[in-house]
Backbone bond lengths (Angstrom), bond angles and torsions (degrees), N, CA, C in turn:
res aa  C-N    CA-C-N  psi(-1)  N-CA   C-N-CA  omega(-1)  CA-C   N-CA-C  phi
1 M - - - 1.456 - - 1.531 109.48 -
2 M 1.313 115.76 136.29 1.459 121.13 178.48 1.528 109.86 -78.94
3 A 1.309 115.92 142.59 1.468 120.81 176.16 1.524 109.32 -66.69
4 S 1.320 115.41 162.98 1.458 119.43 177.27 1.520 110.48 -143.52
5 V 1.322 114.13 160.13 1.461 121.90 174.40 1.524 105.51 -109.91
6 Y 1.322 115.76 138.11 1.457 120.06 -173.52 1.522 111.97 -132.62
7 I 1.319 114.28 161.85 1.463 123.08 170.96 1.524 106.07 -124.10
8 L 1.328 115.97 123.35 1.458 121.63 178.73 1.522 109.94 -113.53
9 V 1.316 115.50 149.99 1.466 121.89 175.50 1.525 108.33 -130.34
10 N 1.325 114.41 161.10 1.459 120.51 177.49 1.524 107.40 -143.01
11 K 1.318 117.07 126.75 1.474 120.68 -175.03 1.525 112.50 -61.29
12 D 1.333 117.43 -22.80 1.465 120.63 178.70 1.527 112.65 -90.34
13 M 1.321 116.17 4.64 1.463 121.76 176.65 1.524 108.50 -128.01
14 P 1.323 117.76 62.59 1.468 119.86 -177.04 1.524 111.61 -61.78
15 G 1.325 114.30 137.91 1.460 119.58 179.18 1.514 114.15 84.71
16 L 1.333 117.43 -4.77 1.463 121.29 178.48 1.519 109.84 -113.04
17 I 1.319 115.34 141.28 1.459 121.18 172.94 1.517 107.94 -129.68
18 K 1.318 116.24 156.13 1.460 121.27 176.19 1.512 107.39 -114.99
19 I 1.323 115.79 129.96 1.461 121.46 177.77 1.515 107.30 -119.72
20 G 1.324 115.71 124.54 1.457 119.91 -179.45 1.512 110.79 -154.84
21 R 1.325 114.58 -171.66 1.465 119.86 177.27 1.514 108.35 -133.58
22 T 1.305 114.90 157.09 1.458 120.48 -179.46 1.518 109.73 -148.61
23 N 1.317 115.27 152.72 1.461 120.53 174.57 1.524 110.86 -93.17
24 S 1.324 117.20 -5.95 1.462 120.63 174.31 1.528 107.29 -101.79
25 T 1.303 118.51 -130.35 1.465 120.67 175.91 1.524 108.88 -116.24
26 A 1.306 115.74 159.84 1.463 120.06 178.52 1.530 110.13 -63.26
27 S 1.318 117.30 -35.01 1.469 120.68 178.28 1.521 111.29 -63.19
28 E 1.334 116.32 -42.47 1.465 119.86 177.81 1.523 110.85 -65.32
29 R 1.325 116.45 -39.70 1.468 120.26 178.77 1.527 110.42 -65.46
30 A 1.321 117.23 -42.96 1.466 121.16 178.30 1.525 110.53 -60.93
31 K 1.319 116.31 -41.92 1.463 120.84 179.24 1.526 110.76 -62.23
32 K 1.323 116.19 -43.49 1.468 120.83 -179.99 1.534 110.79 -63.41
33 L 1.326 116.85 -45.54 1.468 120.64 178.77 1.526 111.54 -64.25
34 S 1.306 116.44 -33.97 1.465 121.25 -177.68 1.524 112.63 -71.85
35 Q 1.325 117.29 -16.70 1.461 121.21 -179.27 1.522 112.71 -75.38
36 S 1.317 117.21 -11.15 1.461 121.22 178.42 1.525 109.57 -64.14
37 T 1.323 116.13 139.02 1.466 119.71 -179.36 1.524 112.24 -70.96
38 S 1.330 117.08 -15.12 1.467 119.83 -179.41 1.528 112.79 -87.49
39 V 1.327 117.03 -0.26 1.464 121.28 -179.41 1.531 108.81 -107.50
40 P 1.342 117.68 112.26 1.465 120.48 -175.52 1.531 114.97 -70.86
41 S 1.317 118.03 -29.47 1.466 120.33 178.91 1.523 109.12 -135.39
42 P 1.327 117.22 159.31 1.463 120.00 -174.66 1.532 113.46 -71.27
43 F 1.334 114.47 150.65 1.458 121.02 171.57 1.520 108.29 -74.61
44 E 1.321 115.94 149.10 1.458 122.02 176.82 1.519 108.92 -124.93
45 V 1.315 115.62 145.65 1.463 121.16 179.08 1.524 108.50 -79.46
46 A 1.323 115.74 119.77 1.464 120.78 175.93 1.524 110.35 -91.15
47 Y 1.344 115.72 -30.56 1.466 119.95 -177.62 1.519 108.58 -165.95
48 E 1.322 115.77 146.15 1.462 121.55 176.49 1.512 108.49 -147.15
49 T 1.325 116.39 137.89 1.452 120.03 175.20 1.524 109.39 -135.12
50 P 1.332 117.15 123.75 1.460 119.45 175.59 1.525 109.48 -69.99
51 C 1.315 115.78 145.98 1.466 119.47 -177.41 1.520 109.08 -159.35
52 D 1.327 116.90 127.98 1.464 118.56 178.59 1.529 111.58 -75.39
53 Q 1.317 116.74 -6.09 1.467 121.76 174.56 1.532 109.12 -122.12
54 A 1.333 114.55 48.49 1.468 121.00 -174.39 1.524 112.63 -61.82
55 K 1.314 117.02 -36.41 1.471 119.53 -179.88 1.527 110.32 -61.99
56 Q 1.323 116.35 -44.83 1.466 121.42 178.23 1.530 110.65 -64.07
57 L 1.325 116.92 -42.99 1.464 121.03 -179.36 1.530 110.89 -64.89
58 E 1.321 117.18 -42.36 1.466 120.38 178.11 1.529 110.54 -61.94
59 R 1.333 116.70 -45.22 1.478 120.33 178.65 1.520 111.04 -60.50
60 T 1.322 116.68 -42.55 1.463 121.07 178.84 1.524 110.56 -60.91
61 M 1.313 116.63 -45.30 1.469 120.33 178.89 1.521 111.18 -61.56
62 H 1.318 116.78 -45.50 1.467 120.12 -179.50 1.528 110.80 -63.29
63 R 1.330 116.20 -38.39 1.468 120.09 178.77 1.532 110.78 -67.56
64 Q 1.319 116.86 -43.47 1.465 120.72 -178.71 1.531 112.40 -67.04
65 L 1.315 116.39 -28.10 1.467 120.62 -178.31 1.525 112.51 -105.38
66 A 1.314 117.05 17.72 1.473 121.77 -175.46 1.527 112.77 -54.07
67 Q 1.312 117.58 -37.40 1.472 119.74 -178.17 1.529 112.65 -68.40
68 Y 1.329 117.11 -16.61 1.467 121.80 -179.56 1.532 112.87 -103.01
69 R 1.325 115.87 -0.34 1.463 120.51 -171.08 1.520 112.99 -77.64
70 R 1.328 115.23 140.72 1.458 121.62 170.16 1.525 106.96 -77.58
71 P 1.322 118.06 140.64 1.475 120.65 -176.87 1.531 112.95 -53.75
72 R 1.328 114.84 128.83 1.461 124.55 174.15 1.531 114.30 56.08
73 R 1.298 117.26 27.83 1.465 120.87 -179.41 1.525 109.35 -135.54
74 E 1.315 116.25 167.07 1.464 121.69 175.47 1.528 110.80 -96.60
75 F 1.328 116.48 26.45 1.458 121.57 178.25 1.521 109.72 -104.28
76 F 1.332 114.82 141.65 1.456 121.27 -176.29 1.525 109.42 -132.72
77 E 1.325 115.65 144.50 1.465 121.78 176.45 1.522 108.81 -99.69
78 C 1.316 115.82 83.59 1.466 121.49 176.05 1.521 107.57 -154.33
79 S 1.306 115.88 169.16 1.464 118.76 -177.72 1.528 110.82 -73.10
80 V 1.306 114.57 149.46 1.464 120.98 176.60 1.524 109.48 -60.65
81 E 1.321 116.53 -40.82 1.469 120.90 -177.78 1.527 111.37 -61.26
82 Y 1.325 116.13 -42.62 1.467 120.24 179.44 1.526 110.35 -64.68
83 A 1.322 116.93 -45.28 1.464 120.74 180.00 1.528 111.16 -63.05
84 I 1.324 117.32 -41.31 1.467 120.63 178.39 1.521 110.46 -63.37
85 S 1.324 117.70 -42.85 1.473 119.68 -179.94 1.524 110.72 -62.64
86 L 1.332 117.25 -39.78 1.467 119.95 176.71 1.523 111.33 -65.95
87 L 1.323 116.57 -44.16 1.462 120.21 -179.03 1.522 110.99 -62.87
88 E 1.315 117.54 -41.66 1.468 120.51 176.38 1.523 110.64 -62.00
89 H 1.322 116.45 -44.84 1.466 121.10 -179.04 1.527 111.22 -60.81
90 Y 1.327 116.79 -52.18 1.463 119.81 -175.38 1.520 112.98 -73.31
91 S 1.332 118.52 -28.87 1.465 118.91 175.96 1.526 110.09 -69.38
92 L 1.334 117.42 -37.93 1.470 120.17 175.44 1.519 111.15 -67.29
93 D 1.322 116.62 -37.88 1.458 121.18 178.13 1.528 110.66 -61.21
94 I 1.323 116.53 -45.23 1.468 120.82 178.51 1.522 110.10 -64.41
95 L 1.335 117.05 -43.34 1.458 120.85 179.23 1.525 111.24 -61.90
96 N 1.321 117.15 -45.28 1.466 120.80 -179.67 1.515 112.78 -64.58
97 N 1.323 116.94 -28.32 1.462 120.63 -179.21 1.521 113.21 -98.76
98 H 1.322 116.52 7.86 1.462 121.06 178.45 1.529 108.38 -62.51
99 P 1.340 117.92 140.43 1.470 120.55 -178.36 1.527 114.02 -53.37
100 L 1.325 118.53 -38.63 1.470 119.82 179.26 1.523 111.17 -65.70
101 N 1.319 117.16 -39.11 1.464 120.05 178.11 1.523 111.11 -70.23
102 Q 1.311 117.26 -34.89 1.464 120.46 176.64 1.526 109.97 -63.16
103 K 1.333 116.64 -41.69 1.466 121.04 178.67 1.529 109.92 -63.68
104 A 1.323 117.43 -42.42 1.466 121.08 178.56 1.526 110.74 -62.54
105 K 1.323 116.87 -40.87 1.468 120.65 178.51 1.527 110.81 -63.55
106 E 1.330 116.55 -40.08 1.470 120.38 178.16 1.523 110.34 -63.02
107 L 1.325 116.85 -42.78 1.463 120.58 179.51 1.526 111.16 -64.39
108 L 1.322 116.94 -40.31 1.466 120.12 177.67 1.522 111.24 -63.42
109 N 1.317 116.56 -39.34 1.467 119.90 178.35 1.521 111.39 -65.52
110 I 1.313 117.34 -35.96 1.468 121.21 178.13 1.527 110.17 -65.67
111 L 1.325 116.45 -39.44 1.464 121.10 -177.62 1.523 113.41 -73.49
112 R 1.298 117.61 -16.57 1.474 120.38 -177.82 1.486 111.75 -77.91
């Protein structure tokens, strides 16, 4: 299974989102986080994108949202829509710059 980067929300944490990565699914990760006794309601998956470079994508997201980050946590105070737009942008950027895609682009240029 390919790792993924996810955005989770919780109705009892308005204005906060969690951005992380998992080697399982975002739903499984949300379920695991929701089992904590300190969480009054379950986390829900707002967005998930599979990525073979999930660690890099997660770091990029955390760096881009650093000004919104809660200290020493993967929680951010920003809108879900903004975080999703960034995640879509950077996941496409990583995909477009993937070595296999670069090789395909080189081959297409040779054929032109």
